[in-house]
LOKOL-923473 format. One line per field, with one value per residue (C-alpha): x negated, y negated, z negated; residue number from 1. Coordinates in nm, 2 decimals. Example, Ala and Ser with C-alpha at 12.3 -4.5 7.8 and 13.67 -1.06 7.14 Angstrom:
BEGIN
X <- (-1.23,-1.37)
Y <- (0.45,0.11)
Z <- (-0.78,-0.71)
k <- (1,2)
***
This chain:
BEGIN
X <- (0.00,-0.13,-0.13,0.21,0.23,0.29,0.13,0.16,-0.14,-0.08,0.07,0.28,0.59,0.68,0.95,0.68,0.63,0.86,0.92,0.68,0.41,0.46,0.42,0.10,-0.04,0.04,-0.12,-0.43,-0.46,-0.45,-0.73,-0.93,-0.89,-1.05,-1.32,-1.68,-1.82,-2.09,-1.83,-1.60,-1.89,-1.92,-1.56,-1.59,-1.96,-2.06,-1.72,-1.64,-1.34,-1.25,-1.05,-0.87,-0.71,-0.52,-0.38,-0.57,-0.60,-0.79,-0.65,-0.56,-0.87,-1.13,-0.94,-0.96,-1.32,-1.41,-1.21,-1.40,-1.73,-1.65,-1.57,-1.91,-1.79,-1.90,-1.70,-1.68,-1.42,-1.32,-1.12,-1.13,-0.98,-1.11,-1.45,-1.33,-1.19,-0.84,-0.73,-0.78,-0.87,-0.94,-0.65,-0.71,-0.40,-0.35,-0.33,-0.67,-0.83,-0.71,-0.80,-1.16,-1.21,-1.07,-1.35,-1.62,-1.43,-1.26,-0.97,-0.83,-0.65,-0.45,-0.29,-0.10,0.16,0.39,0.65,0.60,0.23,0.14,0.35,0.22,-0.14,-0.08,0.03,-0.28,-0.54,-0.74,-0.78,-0.55,-0.40,-0.29,-0.05,-0.19,0.11,0.28,0.48,0.79,0.82,0.63,0.33,0.33,0.02,0.11,0.45,0.30,0.04,0.30,0.54,0.25,0.17,0.53,0.54,0.23,0.32,0.68,0.64,0.80,1.04,1.36,1.61,1.43,1.59,1.36,1.40,1.29,1.24,1.17,1.25,1.41,1.29,0.93,0.72,0.62,0.98,1.11,0.86,0.92,1.30,1.27,1.04,1.22,1.55,1.42,1.25,1.56,1.54,1.87,1.93,1.77,1.84,1.78,1.71,1.69,1.69,1.98,1.97,1.97,1.74,1.81,2.04,2.00,2.05,1.82,1.91,2.27,2.37,2.51,2.43,2.29,2.39,2.22,2.00,1.88,2.11,1.84,1.79,2.16,2.18,1.87,2.02,2.36,2.21,2.00,2.30,2.09,2.29,2.19,2.32,2.23,2.14,2.12,1.83,1.50,1.58,1.86,1.60,1.37,1.65,1.77,1.47,1.20,0.97,0.99,0.81,0.76,0.72,0.74,1.08,0.92,0.69,0.51,0.64,0.48,0.55,0.36,0.01,-0.18,-0.37,-0.04,0.04,-0.03,-0.04,0.27,0.37,0.66,0.79,0.98,1.31,1.29,1.54,1.30,0.99,0.84,0.65,0.52,0.77,1.06,0.92,0.86,1.20,1.39,1.11,1.12,0.93,0.96,0.64,0.56,0.40,0.31,0.15,-0.02,-0.10,0.11,0.23,0.40,0.67,0.44,0.27,-0.09,0.00,0.16,-0.18,-0.28,0.03,0.03,0.32,0.14,0.00,-0.10,-0.48,-0.42,-0.24,-0.55,-0.78,-0.56,-0.47,-0.82,-0.75,-0.42,-0.60,-0.88,-0.62,-0.46,-0.79,-0.90,-0.56,-0.54,-0.90,-0.90,-0.56,-0.72,-1.02,-0.83)
Y <- (0.00,-0.34,-0.61,-0.77,-1.14,-1.41,-1.22,-1.44,-1.64,-1.52,-1.22,-1.35,-1.13,-0.81,-1.02,-1.22,-0.91,-0.79,-0.41,-0.40,-0.58,-0.33,-0.04,-0.20,-0.23,0.13,0.24,0.03,0.17,0.52,0.43,0.28,0.61,0.81,0.55,0.62,0.40,0.25,0.14,-0.01,-0.21,-0.42,-0.55,-0.83,-0.87,-1.20,-1.29,-1.38,-1.26,-1.46,-1.28,-1.52,-1.32,-1.51,-1.18,-0.86,-0.60,-0.28,-0.12,-0.44,-0.65,-0.37,-0.22,-0.54,-0.59,-0.24,-0.30,-0.61,-0.45,-0.15,-0.38,-0.55,-0.86,-1.01,-1.09,-1.39,-1.51,-1.44,-1.20,-1.43,-1.77,-1.89,-1.90,-2.17,-2.53,-2.41,-2.35,-2.50,-2.86,-2.95,-2.75,-2.81,-2.75,-2.42,-2.62,-2.78,-2.46,-2.27,-2.55,-2.57,-2.19,-2.18,-2.42,-2.15,-1.83,-1.66,-1.51,-1.52,-1.26,-1.43,-1.28,-1.52,-1.50,-1.77,-1.65,-1.84,-1.89,-1.69,-1.91,-2.22,-2.11,-2.03,-2.39,-2.53,-2.30,-2.34,-1.96,-1.66,-1.59,-1.24,-1.22,-0.97,-1.01,-1.33,-1.31,-1.09,-1.19,-0.96,-0.74,-0.68,-0.47,-0.23,-0.17,-0.14,0.11,0.32,0.32,0.41,0.71,0.82,0.77,0.99,1.26,1.29,1.24,0.90,0.70,0.72,0.95,0.99,0.98,0.78,0.76,0.45,0.48,0.18,-0.18,-0.32,-0.67,-0.60,-0.71,-0.37,-0.24,-0.56,-0.55,-0.18,-0.22,-0.51,-0.29,0.05,-0.12,-0.24,0.09,0.30,0.52,0.71,0.64,0.49,0.64,0.42,0.52,0.19,0.10,-0.09,-0.47,-0.47,-0.27,0.10,0.17,0.42,0.72,0.68,1.04,0.95,1.01,0.72,0.55,0.20,0.02,-0.32,-0.45,-0.81,-1.00,-1.05,-0.67,-0.61,-0.87,-0.72,-0.37,-0.48,-0.69,-0.39,-0.15,0.08,0.31,0.32,0.50,0.52,0.82,0.89,1.14,1.18,1.55,1.44,1.25,1.55,1.75,1.50,1.28,1.33,1.09,0.92,0.60,0.60,0.28,0.19,0.10,-0.13,-0.38,-0.67,-1.01,-1.06,-1.43,-1.49,-1.62,-1.29,-1.45,-1.48,-1.11,-0.86,-0.48,-0.30,0.06,0.21,0.56,0.62,0.80,1.16,1.11,0.87,1.09,1.32,1.62,1.93,2.15,1.95,1.98,2.35,2.42,2.32,2.39,2.02,1.93,1.55,1.35,1.17,0.83,0.56,0.22,0.22,0.16,0.45,0.50,0.81,0.80,1.01,1.30,1.38,1.74,1.62,1.52,1.87,1.95,1.91,1.67,1.44,1.16,0.90,0.92,0.98,0.64,0.47,0.64,0.56,0.20,0.09,0.16,-0.03,-0.33,-0.30,-0.31,-0.62,-0.80,-0.72,-0.83,-1.16,-1.26,-1.17,-1.35,-1.66,-1.64,-1.57)
Z <- (0.00,0.09,-0.18,-0.17,-0.09,-0.35,-0.64,-0.95,-1.07,-1.43,-1.60,-1.89,-1.85,-1.67,-1.51,-1.33,-1.10,-0.82,-0.79,-0.50,-0.70,-0.99,-0.75,-0.62,-0.97,-1.04,-0.71,-0.77,-1.13,-0.99,-0.74,-1.03,-1.22,-0.94,-0.84,-0.91,-1.19,-0.96,-0.71,-0.97,-1.13,-0.81,-0.81,-1.06,-1.07,-1.21,-1.34,-1.70,-1.90,-2.22,-2.49,-2.73,-3.01,-3.27,-3.40,-3.49,-3.21,-3.14,-2.82,-2.63,-2.70,-2.67,-2.38,-2.18,-2.27,-2.16,-1.84,-1.76,-1.83,-1.61,-1.33,-1.36,-1.54,-1.87,-2.18,-2.42,-2.67,-3.02,-3.24,-3.54,-3.46,-3.79,-3.63,-3.38,-3.40,-3.31,-3.67,-4.02,-4.07,-3.70,-3.56,-3.19,-2.99,-2.81,-2.48,-2.53,-2.65,-2.34,-2.11,-2.25,-2.23,-1.88,-1.77,-1.84,-1.76,-1.47,-1.66,-2.01,-2.22,-2.50,-2.80,-3.03,-3.30,-3.15,-2.89,-2.57,-2.63,-2.32,-2.09,-2.25,-2.21,-1.84,-1.78,-1.94,-1.80,-1.47,-1.44,-1.46,-1.80,-1.92,-2.21,-2.46,-2.68,-2.79,-3.11,-3.08,-2.71,-2.47,-2.42,-2.04,-1.99,-2.26,-2.10,-1.75,-1.88,-2.06,-1.76,-1.53,-1.74,-1.74,-1.36,-1.31,-1.55,-1.44,-1.06,-1.06,-1.29,-1.08,-1.25,-1.58,-1.92,-2.15,-2.53,-2.72,-3.10,-3.32,-3.39,-3.08,-3.15,-3.09,-2.79,-2.65,-2.66,-2.50,-2.21,-2.17,-2.15,-1.90,-1.69,-1.70,-1.63,-1.30,-1.20,-1.16,-1.47,-1.51,-1.87,-2.18,-2.52,-2.82,-3.18,-3.36,-3.73,-3.89,-3.88,-4.26,-4.49,-4.55,-4.84,-5.12,-4.90,-4.59,-4.48,-4.41,-4.05,-3.87,-3.54,-3.51,-3.20,-3.23,-2.95,-2.90,-2.67,-2.40,-2.37,-2.34,-2.06,-1.88,-1.89,-1.77,-1.49,-1.37,-1.40,-1.63,-1.84,-2.21,-2.52,-2.89,-3.09,-3.47,-3.49,-3.31,-3.24,-3.01,-2.80,-2.81,-2.66,-2.40,-2.29,-2.03,-2.22,-2.56,-2.66,-3.04,-3.23,-3.60,-3.73,-3.99,-3.83,-4.00,-3.88,-3.54,-3.55,-3.87,-3.90,-3.97,-4.25,-4.44,-4.43,-4.70,-4.66,-4.77,-4.81,-4.62,-4.57,-4.24,-4.29,-4.15,-3.87,-3.71,-3.73,-3.46,-3.58,-3.41,-3.59,-3.46,-3.11,-3.13,-3.30,-2.98,-2.73,-2.63,-2.31,-2.37,-2.33,-2.66,-2.63,-2.88,-2.81,-3.15,-3.42,-3.55,-3.90,-4.03,-3.75,-3.53,-3.71,-3.63,-3.57,-3.24,-3.11,-3.02,-2.82,-2.44,-2.47,-2.72,-2.52,-2.77,-2.70,-2.33,-2.33,-2.47,-2.22,-1.92,-2.02,-1.93,-1.56,-1.56,-1.71,-1.46,-1.19,-1.34,-1.38,-1.02,-0.87,-1.06,-1.01,-0.64,-0.60,-0.75,-0.52,-0.20)
k <- (1,2,3,4,5,6,7,8,9,10,11,12,13,14,15,16,17,18,19,20,21,22,23,24,25,26,27,28,29,30,31,32,33,34,35,36,37,38,39,40,41,42,43,44,45,46,47,48,49,50,51,52,53,54,55,56,57,58,59,60,61,62,63,64,65,66,67,68,69,70,71,72,73,74,75,76,77,78,79,80,81,82,83,84,85,86,87,88,89,90,91,92,93,94,95,96,97,98,99,100,101,102,103,104,105,106,107,108,109,110,111,112,113,114,115,116,117,118,119,120,121,122,123,124,125,126,127,128,129,130,131,132,133,134,135,136,137,138,139,140,141,142,143,144,145,146,147,148,149,150,151,152,153,154,155,156,157,158,159,160,161,162,163,164,165,166,167,168,169,170,171,172,173,174,175,176,177,178,179,180,181,182,183,184,185,186,187,188,189,190,191,192,193,194,195,196,197,198,199,200,201,202,203,204,205,206,207,208,209,210,211,212,213,214,215,216,217,218,219,220,221,222,223,224,225,226,227,228,229,230,231,232,233,234,235,236,237,238,239,240,241,242,243,244,245,246,247,248,249,250,251,252,253,254,255,256,257,258,259,260,261,262,263,264,265,266,267,268,269,270,271,272,273,274,275,276,277,278,279,280,281,282,283,284,285,286,287,288,289,290,291,292,293,294,295,296,297,298,299,300,301,302,303,304,305,306,307,308,309,310,311,312,313,314,315,316,317,318,319,320,321,322,323,324,325,326,327,328,329,330,331,332)
***
């Protein structure tokens, strides 16, 4: 497939991409996966990626850094905004920080705790901006990577039944719903927590049917069927792939310096374990964008359907494809 015309200058939302452009990203990621290291290392030789992370990250930040290095580029930036003038007593604006960094880099990956920060940064920068997660809004490359893995392992997305477990107000789930709704999946099955804290008996069986209004609108606009379930075993029986996420997520729109660790035990009906998979001989692929808590047991890792670490390994190729496409679109 030739690169589609009018590829966006930035990747802030999965909605920035047409279906044809999404298909090209998937195809290019597949090519990157098979490409010899020496050949890949010539693609962005001499280019500089800046990673600006105002929130903690392992997979996204290091994944993008590894992607840039494998393409022959170099990396600058920060994982601790406290080491810059963008916080504390100087408090340089995000706009100015991004504009400054864009003067000495060829692309920027930004993670920020304010929803809309990715779009704001794209308007200030003089180079491509990739949203590495902005508040509770979106995380486009994680959703693209996970959808690409489902696409490869299932022979396409059209006609699939996909289960989604976790807080529906989180950025990965939002981006994934936007994406899957446009790619002709047959049905989405949601297992979501209540909109209020669990009561005294968390094992009680009842179905929660609450989704953010924007997700309901996106699903209806795409004509994508969706239903709710009360227990993860129902998803294991019905779904082709399941994306696991925590049902208790720290505030994504809070300054990370204000957050304190807290203990939480996930109710059993939201947990996937090897014994549950074996009990019903489930063939569903099990994904998790990470970091996981107790909702995905470590005994799933050794099963053929447990793809948590495969996601990490494969995401680098999707991010390599995104970097190449955006940097070459800018240069063309």
